[in-house]
C-alpha positions as CSV (number, residue, x, y, z in Angstrom):
1,X,0.0,0.0,0.0
2,X,1.9,3.1,-1.2
3,X,1.9,6.5,0.4
4,X,-0.4,9.1,-1.0
5,X,1.2,11.5,-3.4
6,X,-0.9,14.4,-2.2
7,X,0.1,16.8,0.5
8,X,-1.4,16.6,4.0
9,X,-1.5,20.3,4.9
10,X,-2.1,19.8,8.6
11,X,-5.3,17.8,8.2
12,X,-6.6,15.5,10.9
13,X,-9.1,12.7,11.2
14,X,-11.0,11.1,14.1
15,X,-11.9,7.4,14.0
16,X,-14.6,6.3,16.4
17,X,-14.0,2.7,17.5
18,X,-10.8,0.7,17.8
19,X,-12.1,-2.7,16.5
20,X,-10.5,-4.1,13.4
21,X,-12.6,-1.9,11.2
22,X,-11.4,1.2,13.1
23,X,-7.8,0.1,13.1
24,X,-7.6,-0.6,9.3
25,X,-9.5,2.7,8.7
26,X,-6.9,4.6,10.7
27,X,-4.1,2.8,8.8
28,X,-5.6,4.0,5.5
29,X,-6.1,7.5,6.8
30,X,-2.6,7.8,8.1
31,X,-1.4,8.0,4.5
32,X,-3.6,11.0,3.8
33,X,-3.7,13.2,6.8
34,X,-1.2,14.5,9.3
35,X,-2.9,13.2,12.4
36,X,-5.3,10.3,13.1
37,X,-6.9,9.9,16.5
38,X,-8.9,6.8,17.4
39,X,-11.4,7.2,20.2
40,X,-12.5,4.0,22.0
41,X,-15.2,3.6,24.6
42,X,-13.7,0.4,26.2
43,X,-10.5,0.1,28.2
44,X,-8.1,-1.6,25.8
45,X,-6.6,-4.7,27.4
46,X,-2.9,-5.5,27.4
47,X,-3.6,-9.2,26.9
48,X,-5.6,-11.0,24.2
49,X,-8.9,-11.0,26.0
50,X,-12.3,-9.9,24.6
51,X,-13.4,-6.3,25.3
52,X,-16.8,-5.6,26.7
53,X,-17.8,-3.9,23.4
54,X,-16.8,-6.9,21.2
55,X,-18.8,-9.9,22.6
56,X,-18.5,-11.6,19.2
57,X,-14.7,-11.9,19.9
58,X,-15.4,-14.7,22.3
59,X,-16.5,-17.0,19.4
60,X,-14.8,-18.8,16.5
61,X,-13.6,-16.9,13.5
62,X,-11.3,-17.3,10.5
63,X,-9.6,-14.8,8.3
64,X,-10.5,-15.1,4.6
65,X,-7.7,-14.8,2.1
66,X,-8.9,-11.5,0.7
67,X,-8.7,-9.9,4.1
68,X,-5.4,-11.5,4.9
69,X,-3.8,-10.1,1.8
70,X,-4.9,-6.6,2.7
71,X,-3.7,-6.9,6.3
72,X,-0.3,-8.2,5.1
73,X,0.1,-5.2,2.8
74,X,-0.8,-2.6,5.4
75,X,1.0,-4.2,8.3
76,X,4.1,-6.0,7.0
77,X,5.2,-7.2,10.5
78,X,1.8,-8.5,11.5
79,X,2.4,-12.1,10.5
80,X,5.6,-12.3,12.5
81,X,3.9,-10.7,15.5
82,X,1.0,-13.2,15.3
83,X,3.4,-16.1,15.0
84,X,5.4,-14.9,18.0
85,X,2.2,-14.7,20.0
86,X,1.3,-18.3,19.3
87,X,-1.0,-18.1,16.3
88,X,-1.4,-21.5,14.8
89,X,-0.2,-22.2,11.2
90,X,-3.2,-23.2,9.1
91,X,-2.0,-25.2,6.0
92,X,-3.7,-24.4,2.8
93,X,-5.6,-27.7,2.6
94,X,-6.3,-28.2,6.3
95,X,-9.8,-27.1,6.8
96,X,-12.3,-30.0,7.1
97,X,-16.0,-29.9,6.6
98,X,-17.9,-32.9,8.0
99,X,-21.5,-32.7,7.0
100,X,-22.4,-36.2,8.3
101,X,-20.7,-39.0,10.2
102,X,-17.0,-39.2,9.7
103,X,-17.1,-38.3,6.0
104,X,-14.7,-35.4,5.6
105,X,-14.3,-33.0,2.8
106,X,-11.1,-30.9,2.6
107,X,-11.3,-27.3,1.6
108,X,-8.3,-25.5,0.1
109,X,-7.8,-22.1,1.7
110,X,-5.8,-21.1,-1.3
111,X,-2.7,-19.9,0.6
112,X,-1.1,-20.7,4.0
113,X,-2.8,-18.8,6.8
114,X,-2.8,-18.7,10.6
115,X,-5.6,-19.3,13.1
116,X,-5.9,-17.3,16.3
117,X,-8.5,-15.7,18.6
118,X,-10.0,-12.5,17.4
119,X,-8.7,-10.6,20.5
120,X,-5.1,-11.7,19.6
121,X,-5.6,-10.5,16.0
122,X,-7.1,-7.2,17.1
123,X,-4.3,-6.6,19.6
124,X,-1.6,-7.4,17.1
125,X,-3.0,-5.1,14.5
126,X,-3.3,-2.3,17.1
127,X,0.3,-2.7,18.2
128,X,1.6,-2.8,14.6
129,X,-0.4,0.3,13.7
130,X,1.0,2.3,16.6
131,X,4.6,1.2,16.0
132,X,4.5,1.6,12.2
133,X,2.4,4.8,11.9
134,X,3.7,7.5,14.2
135,X,0.9,9.9,13.2
136,X,-1.8,7.6,14.7
137,X,-2.8,7.6,18.4
138,X,-5.5,5.8,20.4
139,X,-7.4,7.2,23.4
140,X,-9.4,4.5,25.2
141,X,-12.1,4.8,27.9
142,X,-13.4,7.7,25.8
143,X,-17.1,7.7,24.8
144,X,-18.1,10.0,22.0
145,X,-21.3,11.8,23.0
146,X,-22.1,13.0,19.5
147,X,-21.0,14.6,16.3
148,X,-20.5,18.4,15.9
149,X,-22.3,19.6,12.8
150,X,-22.2,23.0,11.2
151,X,-23.6,24.2,7.9
152,X,-24.2,20.7,6.6
153,X,-20.7,19.4,7.5
154,X,-19.4,17.3,10.4
155,X,-16.6,19.3,11.9
156,X,-15.7,17.0,14.8
157,X,-17.0,15.2,17.8
158,X,-18.1,16.0,21.3
159,X,-16.6,14.2,24.3
160,X,-17.8,15.3,27.8
161,X,-19.0,18.6,26.5
162,X,-15.6,19.3,24.9
163,X,-15.4,19.6,21.1
164,X,-12.6,17.9,19.2
165,X,-12.3,19.2,15.6
166,X,-11.3,17.1,12.6
167,X,-11.4,17.4,8.8
168,X,-12.9,13.9,8.6
169,X,-14.7,11.7,11.2
170,X,-15.2,8.0,10.4
171,X,-17.4,6.0,12.7
172,X,-16.8,2.3,13.1
173,X,-19.3,1.6,15.9
174,X,-20.4,-1.9,14.9
175,X,-24.2,-2.2,14.7
176,X,-24.6,0.9,16.9
177,X,-26.7,3.5,15.0
178,X,-26.1,6.4,17.4
179,X,-24.4,8.7,14.9
180,X,-26.8,7.9,12.0
181,X,-29.7,8.6,14.4
182,X,-28.2,11.9,15.4
183,X,-27.9,13.0,11.8
184,X,-31.5,11.9,11.2
185,X,-32.6,14.1,14.0
186,X,-30.8,17.0,12.3
187,X,-32.7,16.4,9.1
188,X,-30.3,14.2,7.1
189,X,-32.1,11.1,5.7
190,X,-31.3,7.8,7.3
191,X,-30.1,5.1,5.0
192,X,-32.6,2.4,3.9
193,X,-31.9,-0.8,5.7
194,X,-32.5,-4.4,4.7
195,X,-32.3,-7.4,7.0
196,X,-32.0,-11.1,6.4
197,X,-33.5,-13.1,9.2
198,X,-31.0,-15.6,10.5
199,X,-31.9,-16.0,14.2
200,X,-28.6,-17.7,15.0
201,X,-27.4,-18.4,18.6
202,X,-24.0,-19.5,19.6
203,X,-22.3,-21.0,22.7
204,X,-18.5,-21.1,22.8
205,X,-15.9,-22.6,25.1
206,X,-12.1,-22.7,25.1
207,X,-10.5,-26.0,25.9
208,X,-7.0,-27.4,26.1
209,X,-5.7,-28.7,22.7
210,X,-3.6,-31.8,22.4
211,X,-1.0,-30.9,19.7
212,X,-0.9,-34.6,18.8
213,X,-4.6,-35.0,18.4
214,X,-6.6,-34.8,15.1
215,X,-3.4,-35.1,13.1
216,X,-3.7,-33.2,9.8
217,X,-6.8,-31.3,10.9
218,X,-6.4,-27.6,11.7
219,X,-10.1,-26.7,11.7
220,X,-13.3,-28.7,11.7
221,X,-16.8,-27.5,10.8
222,X,-19.9,-29.6,11.2
223,X,-23.4,-29.1,10.0
224,X,-26.0,-30.7,7.8
225,X,-28.7,-28.4,6.7
226,X,-30.7,-31.2,5.1
227,X,-31.7,-32.6,8.5
228,X,-30.5,-30.3,11.2
229,X,-30.4,-26.6,12.2
230,X,-27.3,-27.2,14.4
231,X,-23.7,-26.5,13.7
232,X,-20.3,-26.9,15.3
233,X,-17.0,-25.2,14.7
234,X,-13.6,-26.0,16.2
235,X,-10.6,-23.9,15.3
236,X,-7.1,-23.9,16.9
237,X,-6.0,-20.8,18.7
238,X,-2.9,-19.6,20.5
239,X,-1.8,-21.2,23.8
240,X,-2.4,-24.8,22.7
241,X,-6.2,-24.3,22.8
242,X,-9.3,-25.1,20.8
243,X,-12.0,-22.5,20.4
244,X,-15.2,-24.5,20.1
245,X,-18.5,-22.9,19.0
246,X,-21.8,-24.7,18.9
247,X,-24.7,-22.9,17.1
248,X,-28.3,-23.2,16.2
249,X,-31.1,-21.3,14.6
250,X,-34.9,-21.2,14.5
251,X,-35.1,-20.0,18.1
252,X,-33.1,-22.7,19.7
253,X,-30.2,-21.5,21.9
254,X,-27.3,-23.8,22.7
255,X,-27.0,-24.5,26.4
256,X,-24.4,-22.8,28.6
257,X,-24.4,-25.7,31.2
258,X,-21.2,-27.8,30.5
259,X,-23.0,-31.1,30.7
260,X,-25.8,-30.0,28.4
261,X,-23.2,-28.3,26.1
262,X,-21.5,-31.7,25.7
263,X,-24.8,-33.4,24.9
264,X,-25.6,-30.7,22.3
265,X,-22.2,-31.5,20.7
266,X,-23.1,-35.2,20.6
267,X,-26.2,-34.4,18.6
268,X,-24.1,-33.1,15.7
269,X,-23.8,-35.4,12.6
270,X,-20.1,-36.1,13.4
271,X,-18.7,-37.1,16.8
272,X,-15.4,-35.1,16.3
273,X,-16.2,-32.1,18.5
274,X,-18.0,-34.1,21.2
275,X,-15.0,-36.4,21.5
276,X,-12.7,-33.5,22.0
277,X,-15.0,-31.9,24.6
278,X,-15.2,-35.2,26.5
279,X,-11.5,-35.5,27.0
280,X,-10.2,-31.9,26.9
281,X,-9.6,-29.6,29.9
282,X,-12.1,-26.7,29.9
283,X,-10.3,-23.3,30.1
284,X,-13.3,-21.0,30.0
285,X,-17.0,-21.0,30.9
286,X,-19.5,-21.5,28.0
287,X,-20.4,-18.1,26.7
288,X,-23.4,-17.4,24.5
289,X,-24.2,-14.9,21.8
290,X,-27.3,-14.3,19.7
291,X,-27.8,-12.5,16.4
292,X,-31.3,-12.2,14.9
293,X,-30.5,-10.7,11.5
294,X,-27.8,-9.9,9.0
295,X,-28.1,-6.2,8.2
296,X,-27.2,-4.0,5.3
297,X,-27.6,-0.2,5.4
298,X,-27.8,1.1,1.9
299,X,-25.7,4.2,2.3
300,X,-25.1,4.4,-1.4
301,X,-28.8,5.4,-1.9
302,X,-28.6,8.5,0.3
303,X,-29.4,11.6,-1.7
304,X,-28.2,14.1,0.9
305,X,-25.0,13.3,2.9
306,X,-23.1,15.5,5.3
307,X,-19.5,16.1,4.3
308,X,-16.7,15.3,6.7
309,X,-18.3,12.1,8.0
310,X,-18.4,8.4,7.0
311,X,-19.6,5.2,8.6
312,X,-17.6,2.0,7.9
313,X,-17.6,-1.7,8.9
314,X,-20.6,-3.3,10.5
315,X,-22.5,0.0,10.3
316,X,-22.8,-0.7,6.6
317,X,-23.0,-4.5,6.6
318,X,-23.1,-6.7,9.6
319,X,-23.1,-10.5,9.4
320,X,-23.2,-13.4,11.8
321,X,-19.7,-14.3,13.1
322,X,-19.7,-17.8,11.5
323,X,-19.9,-16.3,8.0
324,X,-16.2,-15.5,8.7
325,X,-16.6,-12.3,6.6
326,X,-16.4,-9.5,9.2
327,X,-12.7,-8.8,9.2
328,X,-12.5,-9.2,5.4
329,X,-15.5,-6.9,4.9
330,X,-13.9,-4.2,7.0
331,X,-10.6,-4.5,5.2
332,X,-12.3,-4.3,1.8
333,X,-14.2,-1.3,2.8
334,X,-11.0,0.4,4.0
335,X,-9.4,-0.3,0.7
336,X,-12.3,1.5,-1.0
337,X,-11.7,4.4,1.3
338,X,-8.1,4.5,0.4
339,X,-8.9,4.7,-3.3
340,X,-11.4,7.5,-2.7
341,X,-8.9,9.4,-0.6
342,X,-6.3,9.1,-3.3
343,X,-8.7,10.8,-5.7
344,X,-10.5,13.4,-3.5
345,X,-8.7,13.9,-0.2
346,X,-10.0,13.7,3.3
347,X,-11.6,17.1,3.4
348,X,-13.4,16.9,0.0
349,X,-17.2,17.3,0.1
350,X,-17.3,14.7,-2.7
351,X,-15.7,12.0,-0.6
352,X,-18.7,10.5,1.2
353,X,-20.8,10.1,-1.9
354,X,-18.0,8.5,-3.9
355,X,-17.0,6.2,-1.0
356,X,-20.6,5.1,-0.3
357,X,-21.3,4.4,-4.0
358,X,-18.2,2.2,-4.4
359,X,-18.4,0.5,-1.0
360,X,-21.9,-0.7,-1.8
361,X,-20.7,-2.6,-4.8
362,X,-17.9,-4.2,-2.7
363,X,-20.0,-5.4,0.2
364,X,-22.7,-6.8,-2.0
365,X,-20.1,-8.7,-4.0
366,X,-18.7,-10.2,-0.8
367,X,-22.2,-11.1,0.3
368,X,-22.6,-13.2,-2.8
369,X,-19.6,-15.3,-2.0
370,X,-20.4,-18.5,-0.1
371,X,-18.5,-19.4,3.1
372,X,-18.4,-22.7,4.9
373,X,-20.8,-22.2,7.8
374,X,-22.7,-18.9,7.4
375,X,-26.4,-19.7,7.2
376,X,-25.6,-23.4,7.5
377,X,-24.8,-23.7,3.8
378,X,-22.5,-26.3,2.4
379,X,-19.3,-24.9,1.0
380,X,-17.8,-25.4,-2.4
381,X,-14.2,-26.3,-2.6
382,X,-12.0,-23.2,-2.0
383,X,-14.9,-21.2,-0.6
384,X,-12.8,-19.9,2.3
385,X,-10.3,-18.3,-0.1
386,X,-12.9,-16.4,-2.1
387,X,-12.9,-12.6,-2.0
388,X,-13.2,-9.8,-4.5
């Protein structure tokens, strides 16, 4: 990712939210403005543990190849940092889909990858960003009360009654609609929203991983939509651990009681996950998470947009965690922002309209790609490696 050829001229940007969407957005902005400040409501942990504002980080995830390529380009030292922290090498053909019994179909990831917990990935990106981009800073335990708007332009944010000015504010608040709601109260139209009913519920537990067990299998996914609405995912993470996620839809919630959790695993069409649970040492309680819908806000349809402000990440398209598209979607959106900044600059009133029009195409293209577990659909070979 090359440096912008334009001058920066003392410009500044504020990014709201320090999740992966906020971090990659800040990385892109650092090429185009003099100063980028990330404001984060949570206290950022020193260790790889889930933040209060990121409950989905306690569940299984994988990084798709398209997202990994972008992260590698923005953060050249990221792979080394992840490996040093214990991320597990994921050979290109070591993802197993077991729709029934012990029948196992191998999926080719397309390139070597690594598997780790989402908090480890987020923390490693954050550290790489701060070390490699000296014009980026992060302020945690700072809740943004609202946007500052004047003459149809967002000019900054308000924190504890204090105004912080910026040439561009980018909100990466997850599914939170606080800032779009504020703009709607000020007379700007809210984007149309569409939702796909998924009604998925998850229950995840971390257990000790035997490095000699399941030889040749790095990740296992179970589910058979022909006769069950249940699924299981097991991926290796740092610290010689398995992250096990059991899920269900149609109103059923997987149990959090350990014994009932094991019984739920035994109901899956393959015994693999249940056998691991039966003999592995539990390292965490069973934690649950529920998501009723996948949501898409059609920002590209807005006919009146305040300049100086963008939303990015789940605020545009949010999906259930087991689609494995969240990180990749955020990275692809940040790439669109980089391209728009190259052409227009951070302060341009044309930037929001151009970004939204182009990002709509990208997120819809990603939604058309099939991934192994999202929606309990069977995967085609190579599905995990797909990306625009």
